[in-house]
C-alpha positions in Angstrom: 0.2 0.0 0.0 0.9 3.7 -0.5 1.3 5.6 2.1 0.6 9.8 2.4 2.8 11.9 3.0 3.2 13.1 6.8 3.2 17.0 5.7 1.4 18.8 2.2 4.1 19.9 0.1 4.1 23.0 -2.0 3.2 20.6 -4.8 1.0 18.9 -3.6 -0.7 22.5 -3.2 -0.1 23.6 -6.2 -1.3 20.4 -8.6 -4.6 20.7 -6.2 -5.1 24.9 -6.6 -4.3 24.1 -10.5 -7.1 21.3 -10.7 -9.4 23.7 -8.7 -9.1 26.1 -11.5 -9.7 24.4 -14.5 -13.2 22.6 -13.3 -16.2 24.0 -14.7 -18.1 26.3 -11.8 -21.1 27.8 -11.6 -22.2 31.3 -10.4 -25.2 31.7 -8.2 -27.6 32.2 -11.3 -25.9 28.9 -13.0 -24.2 30.4 -15.8 -21.0 28.6 -16.4 -18.1 31.2 -15.2 -14.2 31.0 -16.5 -12.2 29.2 -14.3 -10.6 31.1 -11.1 -7.8 33.3 -12.7 -4.7 34.9 -10.3 -6.0 38.2 -9.0 -6.5 40.9 -11.8 -3.4 43.0 -12.3 -3.9 46.3 -12.5 -1.6 48.2 -14.9 -0.3 51.8 -14.0 -0.8 54.2 -17.2 2.0 56.5 -18.8 2.4 59.8 -17.1 0.9 61.2 -20.2 -1.8 60.3 -18.9 -1.9 62.4 -16.1 -1.4 65.5 -17.5 -3.7 68.4 -17.4 -4.7 69.3 -20.6 -5.1 65.6 -21.3 -6.8 65.0 -18.0 -9.6 67.8 -19.3 -10.1 65.7 -22.3 -10.0 62.3 -20.8 -12.6 64.0 -18.8 -15.4 65.4 -21.2 -15.0 61.8 -22.9 -15.7 60.5 -20.5 -18.7 62.3 -19.9 -20.1 62.4 -23.2 -19.9 58.5 -22.6 -21.8 57.9 -19.4 -24.5 60.6 -20.6 -24.4 58.5 -23.9 -24.9 55.3 -21.9 -27.1 56.9 -19.2 -30.0 57.8 -22.3 -29.7 54.3 -24.4 -30.3 53.3 -20.5 -32.9 55.1 -19.4 -32.1 55.9 -16.3 -33.7 58.2 -15.0 -32.8 61.9 -15.2 -31.7 61.8 -11.6 -29.8 59.6 -11.5 -27.8 60.4 -14.1 -24.5 61.2 -14.1 -25.1 64.5 -15.3 -27.0 65.4 -12.4 -23.9 64.3 -10.2 -21.7 66.6 -12.2 -24.4 69.2 -13.1 -25.4 69.6 -8.8 -25.3 72.8 -7.1 -23.8 71.1 -3.9 -19.6 70.0 -3.0 -19.5 67.2 -4.9 -20.5 68.5 -8.1 -18.6 71.7 -7.3 -15.5 69.6 -6.3 -15.9 67.8 -9.8 -16.2 70.7 -12.1 -12.9 72.6 -10.2 -11.0 69.6 -11.2 -10.8 67.5 -14.5 -8.7 64.5 -12.2 -11.9 64.0 -9.9 -14.3 64.2 -12.6 -12.6 61.7 -14.6 -12.4 59.6 -11.6 -16.2 60.2 -10.6 -17.2 59.3 -14.2 -14.8 55.7 -15.0 -16.1 54.8 -11.7 -19.4 55.6 -12.5 -18.9 54.4 -15.8 -17.6 51.0 -14.4 -20.1 50.6 -11.4 -23.4 51.2 -13.4 -22.9 50.0 -17.1 -19.8 47.9 -16.8 -17.8 49.2 -18.9 -14.1 50.2 -18.6 -13.4 53.5 -19.6 -9.2 53.1 -20.1 -10.1 49.1 -20.9 -11.8 50.3 -23.8 -14.4 47.1 -22.6 -18.4 46.8 -22.2 -18.8 43.7 -19.7 -22.5 41.6 -20.0 -22.6 41.1 -16.2 -20.7 42.2 -12.9 -18.9 38.3 -13.2 -18.0 39.2 -16.7 -16.5 42.6 -15.2 -14.6 40.9 -12.2 -13.8 37.9 -14.9 -12.0 39.8 -17.4 -8.4 38.6 -17.9 -7.6 42.4 -19.4 -5.8 44.1 -17.2 -7.5 47.0 -15.7 -5.7 50.6 -16.2 -5.2 53.1 -13.2 -3.8 56.9 -14.0 -0.3 57.7 -12.0 -1.3 60.6 -8.9 -2.2 63.6 -11.1 1.9 65.6 -12.2 0.6 69.2 -11.5 -1.1 69.9 -9.3 -5.0 71.4 -10.3 -5.1 74.6 -11.7 -8.1 77.4 -10.0 -11.8 76.1 -10.4 -12.0 78.5 -13.2 -9.3 77.4 -15.6 -9.9 73.8 -15.3 -13.8 74.3 -16.2 -12.6 76.6 -18.9 -10.1 73.5 -20.2 -13.2 70.9 -19.5 -15.4 72.7 -21.3 -12.9 73.8 -24.7 -12.3 70.3 -24.8 -16.3 68.7 -24.4 -16.7 71.6 -27.3 -14.0 70.1 -29.4 -15.7 66.6 -29.0 -18.6 67.6 -29.3 -17.5 69.2 -32.8 -15.2 66.2 -33.5 -18.6 64.0 -33.4 -20.4 66.5 -35.3 -18.1 65.2 -38.1 -17.7 62.0 -37.8 -21.4 61.8 -38.0 -22.0 64.8 -41.0 -19.2 61.2 -42.5 -21.3 58.5 -41.4 -24.3 59.9 -43.4 -22.4 60.4 -46.7 -22.1 64.1 -46.8 -18.3 65.7 -47.8 -16.2 66.3 -44.8 -14.2 69.5 -44.5 -11.2 68.3 -46.8 -13.2 67.0 -49.2 -15.2 69.1 -49.8 -13.6 70.6 -52.8 -13.5 67.6 -54.3 -17.2 67.5 -53.5 -18.2 70.3 -55.6 -15.8 69.3 -58.9 -18.0 66.2 -58.6 -21.5 67.5 -58.6 -20.0 70.2 -61.4 -19.2 67.0 -63.6 -21.5 65.4 -63.5 
């Protein structure tokens, strides 16, 4: 007869963990969930993600994405991110006064409400998918430069939001088949030739 080892070796514990991780499992709702993996790696983005102009641009895009997803999900007006961002309370003032804070809160809102990873550019099916996704969650490093005064941050955010809206309008116009600005002379020549 074969004798069992007196002590549990590291190799035995590792083999059991691998076998346990490779077997199919189901969650509380009866769905098959992927094998359990090691904890998700947290990845720090480059320092360019924390520069003030980049923070303003990312915050404007993140707020626009939150507004679009809120509208498509038909979330009541009082619970949308726009209501949080535009509120006349301490949180609303803090978000409008610092683009980094606005971006952090908006990215957390997208992750919790819409299961959307902003920097990872991924939309998850459900919480299980969000928590078991292989992709690393990208985090921006702390701000390199301290926040400017609230008026300067708001001006920078508004300028980036306006620029983003103009880019979206150009894309919508191009998608409808209309000429883009740089194609306008070529479109006039084609119309004149036909």
